[in-house]
N, C-alpha and C positions, 0 to 999 in steps of 0.2 A: 250668085247674082250675075246677070248679063251686064257687060260693060256698056254704058250709054253711048248712043251714036253721036250725041252732041258734046262739044267741049265743055269743060267745067266752067269756063268764064261765062258762056252763054247761059248756063243753068243758074249761076249766081246772079247774073243780071236779071233773069226772069223772077227770081225770088225777091230781089230788091224792088223791082217794079210792082210785084204783087203786094208787097208791104207798103207801097206808096212812099218809098224813100228815094231821095236823090242821092247821087254819088257824094255830094257834099254832106248830106244828112248822115249817111252811113259812115263817112269819114270822121265826122264829129263824134259819133257814137263809139267807134272802134279805135280811134287814134291812128288810123291808117290813112296815108295821104290820098287825096283824090287822084293824083297822078298814078299812084300804084294801083288803085282800084280800077282805073280806066285801063291800064295795061293788062290787068288780070282779066277783065271782062272782054277785052278785044283779042285776047290770046297772045299778046306781046310779052307777057310775063307768066311763067308757070308758078302757081301758088304752092306753097308747102302744105302738107296735111294739117299742120297747126293753124295756118292762116285760113284754110278752108273751114275748119271746125270753129274757128273764132268768128268768122263771118256768119256761118250757119247759126251759131248761138245767138248772135245779135239779131238775125233775121227770123228767129224762132222757127227754123226749119224742122219738121218732124224727123225723128231719128232714122226712119227708113230712108228718107230723102237725103239725109246727111251721108249715109252709106253710098247712095247713088252719086253724090257729089265727089266723094273720095275716089270711087271707081272711075269716074269721068276724068279725074285728075291723075290717074295712074297709080293710085294707092289702094291698100287693102281696106275693107270696111272696118269701122271702129266699134260697131255696136252689134251684139249678138241678136239672133232671132230664134228663140226656143219655142217648141210646142208646149202647150199647157200641161201635157202629160209627162214632160221631161223632168227628171229628178231635180234639175237646177231651179225649177219654178215651184217646187214643193212648198217652200215657205209662203209664196204668193198665194197658192191655192188654199193653204191652211188658214191664212189670214182672212181671205175672202169668205171662206166657209164659216169662220167664227162670227164674222159680221152678219152674214145672212141668217145664220141660226139664232144669233142673239137678238136680231131685230123682230123675231116673231112675238106676238101674233100678227104683226103688220107686214105687208108685202115688201120684199127686197129681192133684187136680181143683179147678176153680174153679166155685163155685155162686153163684146170686143169692139174694136175700132169701127166696125161696119154695122154695129147694133145687132149682132147675132147673139142670141141667148147662150150663155156659157153655163150658168147655174142659177137656181132660184130656190127660195124657201117655200114651204108648203102654202103659205098665205097667198102666193101669186096665183094659185089655182082658183081663188075666189074671183080674180079679175078675168081669167081666161075661160072660165066655164061658159059654155054656149057658143064658143068660137068655132068656126069651120075647121074640119080636120086638116085640110090642105094648108092652113095657116099655122097649124101646130106640128107639122112635119119638119124634121130636121133638114137644113138648119133653120131655126125659127128666128125671123127678124122681128124684133119687138116693136119697131116703128110701124112696119107693115101690119103687124097684128093689131096695133092700137087704132090705126086709121082706116083700115080696110072695111068696106061695108059688111063683109062676112065675119069681121073680127069683133073688137070691142066697141067700135064706133056707135052702133045702135044703142048701146047702154051708157054712153058718155053724155051726161045731161048738158054739159057746156061744150059740145063738140067743136063749134066754130072757134071758141076761145082757146081750147086745148090744142086744136089743130094748128092754129096760128102760132102758138108757142112752140110746138115741136118743129114746124117747118122753119121758123126763124132760127132755132137752135141748130138745125141741120144745115141751113144755108151758111151760117157762120162757120161751121165745121168744114164745109166744102171750101170756103174761102181760105181757111187757115191751112188746110192740108193739100189742096189741089188733087184730091183723090177722085179718080174717075168713077169708082164704084159708088162712092157717096153721092156724086153728082147724078148718076143714073137713078139712085134710090130717091133722091130729092125730086127729080122729074116725075118719077112714078107716083110718089105720094101726093104731090100737088095736083095731080089729075084726078084724085079721088074726090067724090062729093063730100060736102060737109061744111061749106062756107068759104068765103074768100080768104086769101092769105093776107090779112090786114093787121099790122101791129096795133092799130088803134082798137081792134076788137079785144086785145089783151088789156090795154091800158084802161079802157072804158069801164071795165068791171069794178074798179075801185078797190080791189083786194090788195093786201100787202104783198102777196105772192100769187102766182097763177095756181088756182086749185084744180084738182081733178075731181069732178063731181060724177059719181058713178052709181048706177042702179043695179042692185044685186039682191035677189031673193026677196023682192018686194020692199027693199029698204034703199033709201038714198044715202050714199056714203060720200064723204068729202075728205080729200087727202092733200097734204103738202108733200113736195118731193125734194130730195137732196141728191147731189151727185158727189161721190167720193172717188178720188183717183189715188194711185200710188205715188208717193213723193220721190223725186229725183230718180226716175227709172233710167236704167242703162241698157235695157233690152227692148227691142222693137215691139214684141208681143205685149210686154207689161205696160208700155207707154200708152197702148190703146185700150186697156181695160178700165172699166168704170163700174162702180156699184150704184145702182139707182134704188133709193130707199124711199118708201112712202110712209108718212106719218098721219095720224088722224088730225083733221083740221078742226074738229070739235069733239066734245065729250060723247055725243051720241054715236059718232063713228067709232071712237075708241071702244065703247061698251059693245057695240054691234060686232066689231071684229073679234073681240074676246069670245063672244057668244058663238059666232059663226065658225071659228076655228075649232071650237069644242064639239059643235053639232051642226055642220053646214047643211042648209036645206037642199033638197033635190031640185035640179033645174032641168 
Protein backbone atom coordinates (compact mmCIF):
# COMPACT_ATOMS: atom_id res chain seq x y z
CA UNK A 1 0.00 0.00 0.00
CA UNK A 2 1.22 3.50 -0.86
CA UNK A 3 1.78 5.90 2.00
CA UNK A 4 -0.92 8.64 1.86
CA UNK A 5 0.23 12.13 0.96
CA UNK A 6 -1.92 13.73 3.66
CA UNK A 7 -1.16 13.53 7.38
CA UNK A 8 -3.17 11.24 9.61
CA UNK A 9 -4.67 14.13 11.56
CA UNK A 10 -6.30 15.60 8.46
CA UNK A 11 -7.66 12.21 7.45
CA UNK A 12 -9.15 11.65 10.91
CA UNK A 13 -10.71 15.10 10.81
CA UNK A 14 -12.30 14.29 7.44
CA UNK A 15 -13.82 11.09 8.80
CA UNK A 16 -15.11 12.92 11.87
CA UNK A 17 -16.79 15.53 9.70
CA UNK A 18 -18.14 12.87 7.37
CA UNK A 19 -19.82 11.28 10.37
CA UNK A 20 -21.14 14.72 11.35
CA UNK A 21 -19.45 14.67 14.74
CA UNK A 22 -17.93 17.61 16.53
CA UNK A 23 -14.66 17.27 18.41
CA UNK A 24 -16.71 17.47 21.59
CA UNK A 25 -19.04 14.68 20.42
CA UNK A 26 -16.13 12.43 19.52
CA UNK A 27 -14.46 13.28 22.82
CA UNK A 28 -17.55 12.18 24.74
CA UNK A 29 -17.78 8.95 22.71
CA UNK A 30 -14.12 7.99 23.12
CA UNK A 31 -13.12 9.54 26.45
CA UNK A 32 -10.30 11.43 24.71
CA UNK A 33 -10.03 15.12 25.58
CA UNK A 34 -11.02 17.68 22.95
CA UNK A 35 -7.61 19.29 23.44
CA UNK A 36 -5.85 16.06 22.51
CA UNK A 37 -8.17 15.51 19.52
CA UNK A 38 -7.45 19.02 18.33
CA UNK A 39 -3.70 18.47 18.62
CA UNK A 40 -3.99 15.21 16.66
CA UNK A 41 -6.07 16.76 13.89
CA UNK A 42 -3.78 19.77 13.50
CA UNK A 43 -0.60 17.66 13.60
CA UNK A 44 0.68 19.07 16.88
CA UNK A 45 0.50 15.59 18.43
CA UNK A 46 1.39 12.28 16.79
CA UNK A 47 -1.23 9.65 17.64
CA UNK A 48 -0.21 6.14 18.62
CA UNK A 49 -1.50 3.24 16.50
CA UNK A 50 -3.82 2.31 19.36
CA UNK A 51 -5.32 5.80 19.36
CA UNK A 52 -5.76 5.77 15.58
CA UNK A 53 -7.60 2.46 15.71
CA UNK A 54 -9.67 3.59 18.68
CA UNK A 55 -10.84 6.69 16.82
CA UNK A 56 -11.38 4.72 13.62
CA UNK A 57 -13.56 2.23 15.49
CA UNK A 58 -15.80 4.96 16.90
CA UNK A 59 -15.97 6.68 13.50
CA UNK A 60 -16.91 3.38 11.82
CA UNK A 61 -14.07 3.72 9.31
CA UNK A 62 -13.86 0.78 6.85
CA UNK A 63 -10.97 -1.61 7.45
CA UNK A 64 -9.15 -0.60 4.26
CA UNK A 65 -9.24 3.04 5.32
CA UNK A 66 -8.05 2.12 8.82
CA UNK A 67 -4.95 0.72 7.15
CA UNK A 68 -4.61 4.01 5.27
CA UNK A 69 -4.81 5.94 8.54
CA UNK A 70 -2.12 3.77 10.10
CA UNK A 71 0.18 4.25 7.10
CA UNK A 72 -0.39 8.01 7.22
CA UNK A 73 0.61 7.92 10.89
CA UNK A 74 3.83 6.05 10.09
CA UNK A 75 2.69 2.59 11.20
CA UNK A 76 2.18 -0.77 9.53
CA UNK A 77 -1.32 -1.78 8.39
CA UNK A 78 -3.26 -3.83 10.93
CA UNK A 79 -5.68 -5.64 8.62
CA UNK A 80 -4.89 -8.21 5.95
CA UNK A 81 -6.25 -8.20 2.41
CA UNK A 82 -6.39 -11.68 0.90
CA UNK A 83 -7.68 -12.80 -2.48
CA UNK A 84 -10.70 -15.07 -2.30
CA UNK A 85 -8.63 -17.88 -3.78
CA UNK A 86 -6.04 -17.68 -0.99
CA UNK A 87 -5.99 -20.63 1.44
CA UNK A 88 -6.63 -18.29 4.38
CA UNK A 89 -10.11 -17.52 3.04
CA UNK A 90 -11.09 -21.14 2.37
CA UNK A 91 -13.45 -21.25 5.40
CA UNK A 92 -15.15 -18.08 4.14
CA UNK A 93 -15.60 -19.52 0.65
CA UNK A 94 -16.92 -22.80 2.05
CA UNK A 95 -19.41 -21.05 4.31
CA UNK A 96 -20.69 -18.88 1.47
CA UNK A 97 -21.09 -21.86 -0.85
CA UNK A 98 -23.04 -23.76 1.78
CA UNK A 99 -25.46 -20.86 2.12
CA UNK A 100 -25.83 -20.42 -1.64
CA UNK A 101 -26.37 -24.13 -2.24
CA UNK A 102 -28.72 -24.53 0.69
CA UNK A 103 -30.88 -21.62 -0.43
CA UNK A 104 -31.99 -23.37 -3.62
CA UNK A 105 -34.39 -23.47 -5.36
CA UNK A 106 -34.47 -19.75 -4.60
CA UNK A 107 -31.86 -17.30 -5.96
CA UNK A 108 -28.84 -16.31 -3.87
CA UNK A 109 -25.54 -14.70 -4.81
CA UNK A 110 -22.28 -13.56 -3.22
CA UNK A 111 -21.03 -10.06 -4.09
CA UNK A 112 -17.93 -8.07 -3.19
CA UNK A 113 -17.72 -4.51 -1.87
CA UNK A 114 -18.25 -3.06 -5.36
CA UNK A 115 -21.24 -5.30 -6.15
CA UNK A 116 -19.28 -7.60 -8.46
CA UNK A 117 -20.63 -11.13 -8.62
CA UNK A 118 -18.37 -13.63 -6.87
CA UNK A 119 -20.57 -16.73 -6.90
CA UNK A 120 -24.23 -17.59 -7.42
CA UNK A 121 -26.49 -20.61 -7.17
CA UNK A 122 -28.28 -22.09 -10.17
CA UNK A 123 -31.57 -20.26 -9.48
CA UNK A 124 -29.94 -16.88 -10.24
CA UNK A 125 -29.96 -17.96 -13.88
CA UNK A 126 -33.74 -17.55 -13.85
CA UNK A 127 -33.29 -13.83 -13.17
CA UNK A 128 -30.47 -13.23 -15.66
CA UNK A 129 -31.98 -15.14 -18.59
CA UNK A 130 -32.43 -12.80 -21.53
CA UNK A 131 -29.88 -10.22 -20.35
CA UNK A 132 -27.37 -8.87 -22.86
CA UNK A 133 -24.08 -10.75 -23.17
CA UNK A 134 -21.98 -7.66 -22.39
CA UNK A 135 -23.64 -7.40 -18.98
CA UNK A 136 -22.87 -11.05 -18.25
CA UNK A 137 -19.18 -10.75 -19.11
CA UNK A 138 -16.69 -10.82 -16.22
CA UNK A 139 -16.62 -8.93 -13.97
CA UNK A 140 -20.40 -8.91 -13.62
CA UNK A 141 -21.75 -5.98 -11.63
CA UNK A 142 -25.10 -7.08 -10.25
CA UNK A 143 -26.50 -3.57 -9.78
CA UNK A 144 -25.66 -2.67 -13.37
CA UNK A 145 -27.16 -5.97 -14.49
CA UNK A 146 -30.33 -5.22 -12.52
CA UNK A 147 -31.00 -1.66 -13.70
CA UNK A 148 -29.48 -1.52 -17.20
CA UNK A 149 -32.07 -1.35 -20.01
CA UNK A 150 -30.38 -4.38 -21.62
CA UNK A 151 -30.37 -6.27 -18.33
CA UNK A 152 -33.12 -7.27 -15.92
CA UNK A 153 -34.87 -3.89 -15.95
CA UNK A 154 -37.42 -4.61 -18.72
CA UNK A 155 -38.70 -7.61 -16.74
CA UNK A 156 -38.90 -5.87 -13.34
CA UNK A 157 -42.59 -5.09 -12.88
CA UNK A 158 -42.02 -2.45 -10.19
CA UNK A 159 -38.87 -0.96 -11.71
CA UNK A 160 -39.28 2.58 -10.32
CA UNK A 161 -39.77 1.23 -6.80
CA UNK A 162 -36.94 -1.31 -6.99
CA UNK A 163 -34.61 1.22 -8.63
CA UNK A 164 -35.26 3.77 -5.89
CA UNK A 165 -34.53 1.12 -3.28
CA UNK A 166 -31.21 0.08 -4.87
CA UNK A 167 -30.03 3.66 -5.46
CA UNK A 168 -30.86 4.63 -1.88
CA UNK A 169 -28.91 1.65 -0.60
CA UNK A 170 -25.93 2.44 -2.83
CA UNK A 171 -25.99 6.11 -1.84
CA UNK A 172 -25.81 5.13 1.83
CA UNK A 173 -22.88 2.82 1.05
CA UNK A 174 -21.05 5.66 -0.71
CA UNK A 175 -21.58 7.94 2.28
CA UNK A 176 -20.34 5.28 4.69
CA UNK A 177 -17.20 4.31 2.77
CA UNK A 178 -16.23 7.35 0.67
CA UNK A 179 -15.37 4.85 -2.07
CA UNK A 180 -14.73 6.50 -5.46
CA UNK A 181 -15.64 3.35 -7.40
CA UNK A 182 -19.02 3.14 -5.66
CA UNK A 183 -19.61 6.84 -6.28
CA UNK A 184 -18.94 6.36 -10.00
CA UNK A 185 -21.27 3.36 -10.07
CA UNK A 186 -23.99 5.39 -8.37
CA UNK A 187 -23.68 8.20 -10.94
CA UNK A 188 -23.86 5.65 -13.76
CA UNK A 189 -26.92 3.87 -12.44
CA UNK A 190 -28.91 7.00 -11.65
CA UNK A 191 -28.55 8.04 -15.30
CA UNK A 192 -30.38 4.90 -16.48
CA UNK A 193 -34.09 5.23 -17.34
CA UNK A 194 -36.68 3.70 -15.06
CA UNK A 195 -38.16 6.38 -12.84
CA UNK A 196 -37.06 9.10 -10.47
CA UNK A 197 -34.83 8.39 -7.48
CA UNK A 198 -37.63 9.12 -5.05
CA UNK A 199 -37.76 7.45 -1.61
CA UNK A 200 -41.49 8.16 -1.54
CA UNK A 201 -41.89 5.71 -4.40
CA UNK A 202 -40.70 2.98 -2.06
CA UNK A 203 -42.83 4.02 0.90
CA UNK A 204 -45.98 4.57 -1.15
CA UNK A 205 -46.25 0.92 -2.09
CA UNK A 206 -47.48 0.02 1.37
CA UNK A 207 -45.52 -3.23 1.57
CA UNK A 208 -43.83 -4.43 4.72
CA UNK A 209 -40.56 -4.62 2.74
CA UNK A 210 -39.71 -3.60 -0.83
CA UNK A 211 -40.42 -6.61 -3.07
CA UNK A 212 -38.81 -7.49 -6.37
CA UNK A 213 -41.60 -8.20 -8.82
CA UNK A 214 -40.22 -10.03 -11.83
CA UNK A 215 -41.64 -11.45 -15.05
CA UNK A 216 -40.13 -14.73 -16.19
CA UNK A 217 -41.39 -17.42 -18.53
CA UNK A 218 -44.87 -15.91 -18.65
CA UNK A 219 -45.14 -15.85 -14.86
CA UNK A 220 -45.14 -12.97 -12.40
CA UNK A 221 -42.78 -13.70 -9.51
CA UNK A 222 -42.43 -11.74 -6.26
CA UNK A 223 -39.39 -11.87 -3.99
CA UNK A 224 -38.27 -10.58 -0.62
CA UNK A 225 -34.54 -10.08 -0.20
CA UNK A 226 -32.10 -10.34 2.70
CA UNK A 227 -28.45 -9.37 3.06
CA UNK A 228 -26.00 -11.48 5.08
CA UNK A 229 -22.49 -10.34 5.99
CA UNK A 230 -19.69 -12.05 7.90
CA UNK A 231 -19.55 -11.08 11.56
CA UNK A 232 -16.49 -9.34 13.03
CA UNK A 233 -14.30 -9.53 9.91
CA UNK A 234 -10.58 -8.76 10.28
CA UNK A 235 -9.72 -8.98 6.59
CA UNK A 236 -10.41 -6.17 4.11
CA UNK A 237 -11.75 -8.57 1.47
CA UNK A 238 -14.09 -10.35 3.87
CA UNK A 239 -15.54 -7.13 5.23
CA UNK A 240 -16.80 -6.26 1.75
CA UNK A 241 -18.53 -9.58 1.05
CA UNK A 242 -22.30 -9.95 1.26
CA UNK A 243 -24.78 -12.68 0.39
CA UNK A 244 -27.95 -11.41 -1.28
CA UNK A 245 -30.70 -14.01 -0.92
CA UNK A 246 -34.18 -13.89 -2.43
CA UNK A 247 -37.21 -15.55 -0.87
CA UNK A 248 -40.67 -16.04 -2.37
CA UNK A 249 -43.03 -13.28 -1.28
CA UNK A 250 -46.05 -15.50 -1.85
CA UNK A 251 -46.93 -19.16 -2.23
CA UNK A 252 -47.40 -18.81 -5.98
CA UNK A 253 -43.79 -17.70 -6.41
CA UNK A 254 -42.50 -20.49 -4.18
CA UNK A 255 -44.35 -23.12 -6.19
CA UNK A 256 -43.25 -21.56 -9.48
CA UNK A 257 -39.58 -21.51 -8.46
CA UNK A 258 -39.68 -25.18 -7.54
CA UNK A 259 -41.24 -25.99 -10.91
CA UNK A 260 -38.91 -23.74 -12.89
CA UNK A 261 -35.72 -25.10 -11.37
CA UNK A 262 -36.83 -28.61 -12.26
CA UNK A 263 -37.81 -27.74 -15.83
CA UNK A 264 -37.00 -24.12 -16.76
CA UNK A 265 -38.82 -22.86 -19.86
CA UNK A 266 -36.87 -21.71 -22.88
CA UNK A 267 -36.55 -17.93 -23.26
